N, C-alpha and C positions, 0 to 999 in steps of 0.2 A: 910507320903505321898507316899514315894517310895514303901512302902508295898502295898498300894492300886493301884498304877500305875502298879506294877508287876502283881497283880491279874487281873487288867483290861486287860493287854496284853494277859494273859493266857486265859481269857474268849473269847477274840476276836479270838485267835488262835484255840480254841477248837470248837467254834460255827459251822464252816462248817461241822464238822463230824456229828453233830446232824441231818443234812439233808440227810444222807445216807439212802438208801433203803426206799424211801417213797412209792413206789408202785412196786411190792407187799410188804407185810409186813412179818416179822418173825412170824411163826406160821400158815400162810395161807397154804391152801392145794389144791391139784389138784387131783381129782378122775378120773383116766384114763378111757376114753370111748373106748371100743373095736371096732376096724375097721377090722383088719386082724390079723391072727396068734395068736388069743386068748389073746391078750395083755390086761392086767388089772393091777391095783395097785394104791396105795395111795401115792402121793408125798407131802412131807411136807418141808417147808423152815425152816432150822435149824438156819442159820444166814445169813449174807449178801452174803456169797460166798459158802454156803453148803446146799445141799438138802439130804433128807432121803426118800428112796422108800421102803414102806412096802407092803408085800403080793404081790410081783411082779410076774406076770404070762406072759410068752412069750415062744413060742415053739422053739425058737432058730434058726428059718429058715430065709433066706434072703440073700442079697448080701453084703451089708455094712450097718449095723443097729446100730444107736447110739441114745442116748437121745439128743434132740435138744431143746434149749430154743428159744422162739419167742416173738416178741413184742405183738402179738395177736394170737389167735387160728385160723390161716389160713395157707394154703399151701405156700403162698407167704412169709409170715413172717418166717416160718420154713426154707424155701429155703435160706433166708438171715440171718438165725439165728445162734446161737452159739452151736457147738457140745460140749458135756460134757460127762465125764465118759468113761468107757471101751467099747470096741467092744462087742456087744450083740449077734452076730451070734456065735452059738456053742451049748453048753449044754443048755437044756431047763430049764426054771424057772417055778416052779409049785405053787408058793406062800408059800412054806414051808421053804424057805431059810431064812437066817438072813437078816435083812434090808440092802439095799445098801446105803452106805454113799458116796456121790459124792461131791468132791470139784471142784469148778470151776477153769478154767485155771488161772494162776498167773495174777493178775491185773484186773480180771473181777469180777463183782458183779451181783446180780440179779436185780439191778436197771434197770427199763425199760423193763424187760422181764416178761410178764404177763401170758405166757402159756408154756406148755411143751409137747413134742411129742416123741414117739418111732418112729424114722424117718429112712426110707430106703433111704440112700443118693443117690444111683445110679439112682433110678427111681422116686425120689421126691414124695414119698407116705408116709403118716402117718399111721402106724399100730395101733396107739392109741394115744389119746391126751386129754388135758383138760386145762382149765383156772384156775389160782390160785385164790382162794376165801377165805374169812374169814371162819373159822370153824363155823358151825351152832350150836348155843346154844339152847338146848331144852327149849322151852317156849318163844323163840324170834320170835313171829308170825309176827311182823312188819319188821323183817329182817334188823334191824339197828345195830346189834351186841350187843345189851343190852336187858336184860329182865326187863321190867319196866311197868308202868301203861298203856303205849300205847299198849302193847301186850294184856293186859286184854280187852281193847276196841276191838281189832281185834278178840279176842276169843269170846267175847260176841256177836259181830255182825255176826259171822259165826257159832254160836252155833246151832246144829241141822242139819247143812248142811255140813260144812267143819270140825267142831270141836265138841268134846263131853266132858264129865266130866273128862276123863283121861287127856285131854289136859289142863284143868284148873289146875289139880293137878301138872302137869309138870310145868306150869307157877308159881304156888305158891311155889313149892319146889326149883325153880331156880331163884326166884325174886332177883334182884340185881346182877346177874351174867353177865359177858360180855365175848365176844370172845377174842381170843388171840391177834387180831389186836388192841384191846383196851389196853391190857397190854403192848404191844410193840409200842404204838403210838409214832410217832416222835414229839418231843416238837415243839411248834409253835415258829417261828423265833423271835416273840416279847418277848419271855421269856428271852433270852440272853440280848435283848435291855433293858428290865426293870432292870435286874441285873446291867448292866453297868451304867444305869442312877442312880441307888441307890448308887453305889460306888462313882460316881462323886459328889453326894450331901453329902457324909459323911465327916465330918470335919477331918482334919489331926490331929494326936495325937501330943500333945505338948511334947517336951523333956525338 
């Protein structure tokens, strides 16, 4: 019985960690929209406190420019947001450099931060920004993160106007695929509860 009790305590202790990073998810991406200074790039969430920036473009100009995380893609959110990574003013980025790997400050996670900006701190202006979204799976025409029968219906209804035969082939070839958010989905809280209930109903081993 002690063995089951120990496992029960362990499950209860571990359960809160399963709820980390519910929005956005590992694997979600933000494709930076250019506003000023040629900013562009693709930002990917690597884990709960790390991002990777691929193909980053920025002319290096400005006063005090940093990556900022915001709860949403608005100037107000970035003004109250979280600065991350190195100072970006200086040598230009032309998209040919190695990806930038940026760790969040100690104790911070991406939980609750749904957007990112190349932010000019002194004048409160975004040089480029985007919202984190699940990667688009080719053939996922219903945009639910999965390629399934629902996407065939969307393709069929839009055939000749929005879609053609090549789109059908994309659906066929990717049937069953899902976006990264599915692979890294956070377990439902009920899962741990069911495990605990199962343990409580298991008979103790007789000695």
